[in-house]
C-alpha positions as CSV (number, residue, x, y, z in Angstrom):
1,X,105.7,172.0,35.2
2,X,105.6,171.6,38.6
3,X,108.3,173.8,40.7
4,X,109.3,172.3,44.1
5,X,110.1,174.6,46.7
6,X,113.7,174.7,47.9
7,X,114.9,174.2,51.5
8,X,118.3,175.9,52.8
9,X,118.4,173.8,56.2
10,X,115.9,176.0,57.6
11,X,112.1,175.1,58.3
12,X,109.3,177.2,56.7
13,X,107.6,177.3,60.1
14,X,108.3,180.8,61.5
15,X,111.4,181.0,64.3
16,X,108.9,182.7,67.0
17,X,106.6,179.6,66.9
18,X,109.4,177.3,68.2
19,X,110.2,179.5,71.4
20,X,108.1,178.3,74.4
21,X,107.5,181.0,76.7
22,X,108.1,180.6,80.7
23,X,105.9,181.1,83.1
24,X,106.2,183.5,86.3
25,X,106.4,179.9,88.5
26,X,108.7,178.5,85.8
27,X,111.2,181.2,86.4
28,X,110.9,181.9,89.7
29,X,111.7,177.8,90.4
30,X,114.7,178.1,88.3
31,X,116.3,181.1,90.3
32,X,115.2,179.6,93.5
33,X,116.6,176.7,92.9
34,X,120.1,178.6,91.8
35,X,120.4,181.2,94.6
36,X,119.3,178.5,97.3
37,X,121.8,175.6,95.9
38,X,124.8,178.2,95.4
39,X,124.1,180.8,98.6
40,X,123.6,177.7,101.2
41,X,126.1,179.2,103.8
42,X,126.7,183.5,103.8
43,X,127.7,186.0,106.5
44,X,125.8,189.0,105.8
45,X,126.8,192.2,107.7
46,X,124.3,195.4,107.8
47,X,121.9,197.7,109.9
48,X,118.4,195.9,110.9
49,X,115.6,197.9,109.6
50,X,111.7,197.5,109.6
51,X,111.9,194.7,112.0
52,X,108.7,193.0,112.9
53,X,107.7,189.6,115.1
54,X,104.8,187.9,114.0
55,X,102.6,186.1,116.0
56,X,104.1,182.7,115.5
57,X,107.5,183.9,116.5
58,X,109.1,184.3,113.5
59,X,111.4,187.6,112.9
60,X,111.4,189.8,110.0
61,X,113.6,192.8,109.2
62,X,115.8,193.8,106.3
63,X,119.7,194.4,106.3
64,X,120.7,197.5,104.7
65,X,124.0,199.5,103.8
66,X,124.8,202.5,101.9
67,X,123.3,201.5,98.7
68,X,121.3,198.4,98.8
69,X,119.2,196.1,100.8
70,X,118.2,192.4,101.4
71,X,114.6,191.2,103.3
72,X,115.7,188.7,106.3
73,X,113.8,186.3,108.3
74,X,114.6,184.2,111.6
75,X,112.2,181.4,112.1
76,X,110.5,180.7,115.3
77,X,113.4,177.6,116.2
78,X,116.4,179.9,115.2
79,X,114.9,183.2,117.2
80,X,114.6,181.2,120.6
81,X,118.2,180.7,120.5
82,X,119.4,184.7,119.9
83,X,121.1,185.5,123.0
84,X,119.7,189.5,122.6
85,X,117.1,191.4,121.5
86,X,117.7,192.8,117.7
87,X,116.2,196.4,117.3
88,X,115.8,198.9,114.0
89,X,119.4,200.6,113.6
90,X,121.4,197.7,115.2
91,X,124.6,197.1,113.3
92,X,124.8,193.0,113.2
93,X,126.3,190.0,111.3
94,X,124.0,187.2,110.1
95,X,124.7,183.9,109.1
96,X,122.3,181.9,106.8
97,X,121.5,180.5,103.7
98,X,119.3,182.8,100.7
99,X,115.7,181.6,99.9
100,X,113.1,183.0,97.5
101,X,109.5,183.8,98.7
102,X,107.5,182.8,95.2
103,X,104.4,184.8,96.1
104,X,106.2,187.8,96.0
105,X,108.8,187.2,93.6
106,X,111.7,188.5,96.7
107,X,114.7,186.7,98.0
108,X,115.8,187.0,101.6
109,X,118.9,185.6,103.7
110,X,117.1,182.8,105.8
111,X,119.2,183.7,109.2
112,X,120.5,181.2,111.7
113,X,122.8,182.8,113.4
114,X,122.6,186.9,114.1
115,X,125.4,188.6,116.3
116,X,125.9,191.8,117.6
117,X,128.9,194.1,116.1
118,X,130.8,196.4,117.6
119,X,132.1,194.7,120.8
120,X,134.7,196.0,123.2
121,X,138.0,194.4,123.7
122,X,137.0,193.0,127.3
123,X,134.1,191.4,125.8
124,X,136.4,190.1,122.6
125,X,138.7,188.9,125.2
126,X,136.3,187.2,127.3
127,X,134.5,185.2,124.3
128,X,138.1,184.3,122.9
129,X,139.0,182.6,125.8
130,X,134.9,181.0,126.4
131,X,135.4,179.5,123.2
132,X,139.2,178.1,123.9
133,X,138.4,176.9,127.0
134,X,134.8,174.9,125.9
135,X,136.6,173.6,123.1
136,X,139.2,171.9,125.3
137,X,136.2,170.7,127.5
138,X,136.4,172.7,130.5
139,X,132.8,173.5,130.6
140,X,131.6,169.9,129.9
141,X,128.8,169.0,131.8
142,X,130.6,165.8,132.4
143,X,133.7,166.9,133.9
144,X,131.1,168.6,136.7
145,X,131.5,167.4,140.3
146,X,128.1,167.1,142.7
147,X,128.7,168.9,146.0
148,X,128.4,166.9,149.1
149,X,125.5,166.4,150.8
150,X,126.5,167.4,154.4
151,X,130.1,168.9,154.2
152,X,132.2,169.1,157.1
153,X,134.5,171.9,156.4
154,X,134.3,174.6,153.8
155,X,136.8,176.8,152.7
156,X,136.2,180.3,151.6
157,X,138.4,182.3,148.7
158,X,137.3,185.9,149.1
159,X,138.4,189.2,150.7
160,X,138.6,189.0,154.3
161,X,137.2,192.9,154.8
162,X,134.3,192.6,152.6
163,X,130.6,192.4,153.5
164,X,130.7,188.9,151.6
165,X,132.2,186.8,154.0
166,X,130.1,188.1,157.1
167,X,126.9,187.5,154.6
168,X,128.0,184.0,153.8
169,X,128.8,183.2,157.6
170,X,125.3,184.6,158.5
171,X,123.8,182.0,156.3
172,X,125.8,179.4,157.5
173,X,125.6,180.3,161.2
174,X,121.8,179.9,160.7
175,X,121.5,176.7,158.3
176,X,124.4,174.8,160.3
177,X,125.9,176.3,163.5
178,X,128.5,173.6,164.2
179,X,130.3,173.6,160.3
180,X,133.8,174.4,160.3
181,X,134.6,177.3,157.9
182,X,138.2,178.3,156.7
183,X,138.6,181.6,155.1
184,X,141.6,182.0,152.6
185,X,142.1,186.2,152.5
186,X,143.0,187.1,149.1
187,X,142.7,190.2,146.7
188,X,139.4,190.2,144.4
189,X,140.1,193.4,142.1
190,X,143.2,194.8,140.6
191,X,146.9,193.8,139.8
192,X,147.7,190.6,140.6
193,X,144.4,189.4,142.3
194,X,144.1,186.2,139.7
195,X,147.7,185.2,140.8
196,X,146.3,185.5,144.5
197,X,143.2,183.4,143.8
198,X,144.9,180.5,141.7
199,X,147.5,180.1,144.5
200,X,144.4,179.9,147.1
201,X,142.6,176.9,144.8
202,X,146.5,175.5,145.0
203,X,147.0,175.8,148.6
204,X,143.8,174.5,149.8
205,X,144.2,171.8,147.7
206,X,147.5,171.0,149.0
207,X,146.2,171.3,152.3
208,X,143.1,168.3,152.4
209,X,140.6,167.7,154.3
210,X,137.9,170.2,152.5
211,X,134.8,169.4,151.3
212,X,133.6,172.5,148.8
213,X,135.4,175.4,148.4
214,X,133.2,178.8,147.6
215,X,135.1,181.2,145.6
216,X,133.3,184.4,146.4
217,X,132.9,188.3,145.5
218,X,130.5,191.1,145.5
219,X,129.0,192.5,142.2
220,X,130.5,195.1,140.1
221,X,131.6,196.2,136.3
222,X,133.5,193.7,133.7
223,X,136.6,195.7,134.9
224,X,135.7,195.2,138.5
225,X,135.2,191.4,138.0
226,X,138.2,190.6,135.3
227,X,140.0,188.4,137.3
228,X,137.9,185.8,137.8
229,X,138.1,186.0,134.0
230,X,141.8,185.2,133.8
231,X,142.9,181.7,132.2
232,X,145.4,181.3,135.2
233,X,142.1,181.4,137.5
234,X,139.7,179.0,135.3
235,X,142.6,176.3,135.2
236,X,143.2,176.7,138.7
237,X,139.4,175.6,139.2
238,X,139.6,172.9,136.8
239,X,142.5,171.6,138.3
240,X,141.3,171.4,141.8
241,X,140.4,168.2,143.5
242,X,137.9,169.8,145.7
243,X,134.2,170.8,144.0
244,X,134.0,174.3,143.8
245,X,131.8,176.5,144.0
246,X,131.9,180.3,141.8
247,X,129.8,182.9,143.8
248,X,131.0,186.0,141.7
249,X,129.1,189.4,141.2
250,X,125.4,189.5,141.2
251,X,122.9,187.6,139.5
252,X,123.1,189.0,136.2
253,X,127.1,188.7,136.2
254,X,128.7,186.3,134.1
255,X,132.4,184.9,135.0
256,X,134.7,182.6,133.3
257,X,134.9,181.1,136.8
258,X,131.1,180.4,136.6
259,X,131.6,178.2,133.4
260,X,134.4,175.8,135.1
261,X,133.1,176.1,138.2
262,X,131.3,172.5,139.5
263,X,128.2,174.9,140.4
264,X,127.1,178.4,140.2
265,X,125.5,180.7,142.6
266,X,123.6,183.6,141.9
267,X,125.0,185.4,144.9
268,X,127.4,184.6,147.7
269,X,124.3,184.5,149.8
270,X,122.9,182.1,147.9
271,X,126.1,180.4,147.6
272,X,125.7,179.3,151.2
273,X,122.6,178.5,151.0
274,X,123.1,175.6,148.3
275,X,126.2,174.4,150.3
276,X,124.6,173.8,153.3
277,X,120.9,172.2,152.2
278,X,118.1,172.4,155.2
279,X,116.6,168.9,156.4
280,X,113.5,170.1,153.9
281,X,115.5,169.8,151.0
282,X,117.5,166.3,151.6
283,X,113.6,165.1,152.8
284,X,113.1,166.3,149.2
285,X,115.6,164.6,147.9
286,X,114.7,161.4,149.6
287,X,111.2,161.4,147.8
288,X,112.6,162.6,144.4
289,X,114.6,159.0,144.5
290,X,110.9,157.3,144.3
291,X,110.7,159.6,141.2
292,X,113.4,158.1,139.2
293,X,111.4,155.5,137.4
294,X,109.4,158.6,135.7
295,X,112.6,160.2,135.1
296,X,114.0,157.5,133.1
297,X,110.8,157.0,131.2
298,X,111.1,160.9,130.4
299,X,114.8,160.6,129.7
300,X,114.2,157.7,126.9
301,X,111.2,160.1,125.0
302,X,113.9,162.8,125.2
303,X,116.0,160.7,123.6
304,X,113.8,159.1,120.9
305,X,112.4,162.8,120.2
306,X,115.9,163.9,119.6
307,X,116.8,161.0,117.0
308,X,113.4,162.0,115.5
309,X,114.5,165.5,115.0
310,X,117.9,164.9,113.9
311,X,116.5,162.9,111.5
312,X,113.9,165.5,110.7
313,X,116.7,168.0,110.2
314,X,118.2,165.9,107.3
315,X,118.9,167.4,104.2
316,X,116.5,165.5,102.2
317,X,113.6,167.1,104.3
318,X,115.3,170.5,103.2
319,X,113.4,171.6,100.3
320,X,110.3,170.6,101.9
321,X,111.0,172.6,104.9
322,X,111.9,175.5,102.5
323,X,107.8,175.3,101.0
324,X,106.6,174.8,104.7
325,X,108.3,178.0,105.8
326,X,107.3,179.8,102.3
327,X,103.7,178.7,103.4
328,X,104.4,179.9,106.8
329,X,105.3,183.3,105.8
330,X,102.0,183.4,103.8
331,X,100.3,182.7,106.9
332,X,101.9,185.5,109.0
333,X,100.8,188.0,105.8
334,X,96.9,186.5,106.1
335,X,97.0,187.2,109.8
336,X,98.0,190.5,109.5
337,X,95.4,191.2,107.1
338,X,93.0,189.5,109.0
339,X,94.2,191.3,112.3
340,X,93.7,194.8,110.1
341,X,90.1,193.9,108.9
342,X,89.3,192.5,112.3
343,X,90.3,196.0,113.7
344,X,88.2,198.2,110.9
345,X,85.5,196.2,112.0
346,X,85.6,196.8,115.4
347,X,85.7,200.2,114.9
348,X,82.7,200.1,112.6
349,X,81.2,198.3,114.9
350,X,81.9,200.7,118.1
351,X,80.3,204.0,115.8
352,X,77.1,202.2,115.7
353,X,76.7,201.1,119.0
354,X,77.6,205.3,119.5
355,X,74.9,206.3,117.2
356,X,72.4,203.4,118.7
357,X,73.2,204.5,122.4
358,X,72.5,208.2,121.4
359,X,69.1,206.9,119.9
360,X,68.4,205.2,123.0
361,X,69.5,208.2,125.3
362,X,66.8,210.3,123.8
363,X,64.0,207.9,124.3
364,X,64.9,206.6,127.4
365,X,62.3,205.4,129.8
366,X,63.9,206.6,133.2
367,X,63.8,210.2,131.8
368,X,60.4,210.2,130.7
369,X,59.1,208.7,134.1
370,X,61.3,211.3,135.7
371,X,59.1,214.3,133.7
372,X,55.9,212.6,134.6
373,X,57.1,212.4,138.6
374,X,57.8,216.1,138.3
375,X,54.4,217.1,136.7
376,X,52.3,214.9,139.1
377,X,54.6,216.4,142.4
378,X,53.5,220.0,141.1
379,X,50.1,218.6,141.0
380,X,50.3,217.0,144.7
381,X,52.2,220.9,145.8
382,X,49.1,222.6,144.0
383,X,46.5,220.3,145.6
384,X,48.1,220.7,149.0
385,X,48.0,224.0,148.8
386,X,44.8,224.2,147.9
387,X,43.5,221.8,151.0
388,X,45.6,223.8,153.1
389,X,43.9,227.1,152.3
390,X,40.3,225.1,152.7
391,X,41.3,224.5,156.3
392,X,42.2,227.3,157.4
393,X,39.3,228.9,156.0
394,X,37.2,226.4,157.9
395,X,38.9,227.3,160.9
396,X,38.6,230.9,160.6
397,X,34.8,230.0,160.2
398,X,35.2,227.4,162.8
399,X,36.9,229.9,165.1
400,X,34.1,232.9,164.5
401,X,31.1,230.3,165.1
402,X,33.1,229.7,169.0
403,X,33.1,233.0,169.4
404,X,29.4,233.7,168.9
405,X,28.8,230.4,170.6
406,X,30.9,231.5,173.6
407,X,29.0,235.0,173.8
408,X,25.9,233.0,174.4
409,X,27.3,230.5,176.5
410,X,26.1,230.9,180.1
411,X,29.6,230.7,181.5
412,X,30.3,234.1,179.8
413,X,27.5,235.3,181.4
414,X,28.9,234.4,184.5
415,X,32.1,235.8,183.3
416,X,30.6,239.1,183.6
417,X,29.7,238.7,187.5
418,X,26.8,237.1,187.5
419,X,25.9,233.6,189.5
420,X,23.6,230.7,189.0
421,X,21.8,229.7,192.3
422,X,20.0,226.2,192.9
423,X,18.2,225.3,195.8
424,X,19.8,222.1,197.5
425,X,16.7,220.7,198.4
426,X,14.3,220.8,195.3
427,X,18.1,221.1,193.1
428,X,15.9,223.7,191.1
429,X,17.5,226.8,189.6
430,X,16.0,230.2,191.6
431,X,14.9,232.7,189.4
432,X,12.3,234.5,191.9
433,X,13.6,235.4,195.9
434,X,9.9,233.9,196.7
435,X,10.4,230.6,195.4
436,X,12.6,230.1,198.6
437,X,12.4,230.5,202.3
438,X,14.4,231.8,205.2
439,X,16.7,228.9,206.6
440,X,16.9,227.3,202.9
441,X,20.2,226.0,201.8
442,X,21.6,227.4,198.4
443,X,24.4,226.3,196.1
444,X,25.5,229.7,194.2
445,X,27.7,228.6,191.0
446,X,30.1,231.4,190.2
447,X,32.4,232.4,186.7
448,X,35.0,229.9,188.7
449,X,33.8,227.9,191.4
450,X,31.1,227.1,193.6
451,X,29.8,228.4,197.4
452,X,27.0,227.3,199.5
453,X,25.0,229.9,201.6
454,X,21.8,229.8,203.8
455,X,18.8,232.0,203.1
456,X,18.5,234.5,206.1
457,X,16.0,236.8,204.6
458,X,13.4,237.6,201.3
459,X,13.1,241.0,199.6
460,X,10.4,241.4,197.1
461,X,11.3,242.7,194.1
């Protein structure tokens, strides 16, 4: 009798055969989907460490505290908007979203906003008032009024005893000598300075007949310039019907008055130059009017580009952008590896070049030629010495022969007291007295010179 197998609701197939293992990529994709959808907007506070700036413009670093750390990256498009330069050890507050980097299985914060922590009370108050007035529209470019091209009357609100008013008047006289300038004296620092500045702006608006108002002060600390960060001054500038130019502090100083005013100048002297434009600038403005068509075309292109960028920033493209950023990070890693390899290759090439230079140095033709030249010079010196010695010996021989000839010379005999006698008639040399006659004329040659004589008598030998 054949028996049948019993089935108690399970399969005879082993349990492990029904399981399906995930690949590393699949598991990473699932983790990436969970993290990037759950943590799309997070704020993280921590200390910056291991900060690196890639050649592509991306900024990589870690955020850490006493117990943990997390990688972070600021992409190039967001890094250009940072108001400060992050450094290792800086305590910051970062806002962004979590991203996964599959090649290493790391998760990191993609930072869009990065702010330093630990600001002072004045700086905090400055930021709060700035944000408040910005929301009210006091900084809007649309409410900024252009300065008049050729102002006739200018009011200056500043201290009457400082160097600021002297600098402004000197520039104005140089650029426009017939300009009317009205000085409204105020305190620009300390208790009550903000109220005086606000009252000055209100009084000048009631006076009327003014083309522009310059609000000026020299440089100083944040506390020294605080009168121009008061809300009462900001609202007085915003309420002014006269175009207002802020010239407070140095070029690096920024105040609330700069944001509210119709125009900001980096220094008081620069404010005077901006208010009164020279003739060359007016001519340039006329020339610029002929270029408005090109500016309008560029504006249209800019608006079209902005619409394209806005469309590209839609969340539909977010996933693709994340993959592109992963690839960009991978490219940065490859660039770093390539740079290290190039440095090693360069150092190896330099070492080989050094060894070849040493070998070439030993085989240098110029040194061998110099040695040959030195040997030839020594031989030339020896030949010259031999030649000089031969010449000296021959000169000595010639001197001896000359001495012997000198001893045999008739002139030498004459030098010992002898003389030569010639008969002038016959021109013959007389050797015997018998060869001449009395009355004949004779020529006598002495050792030095000659004389003439006449024969008076003859004597036998």
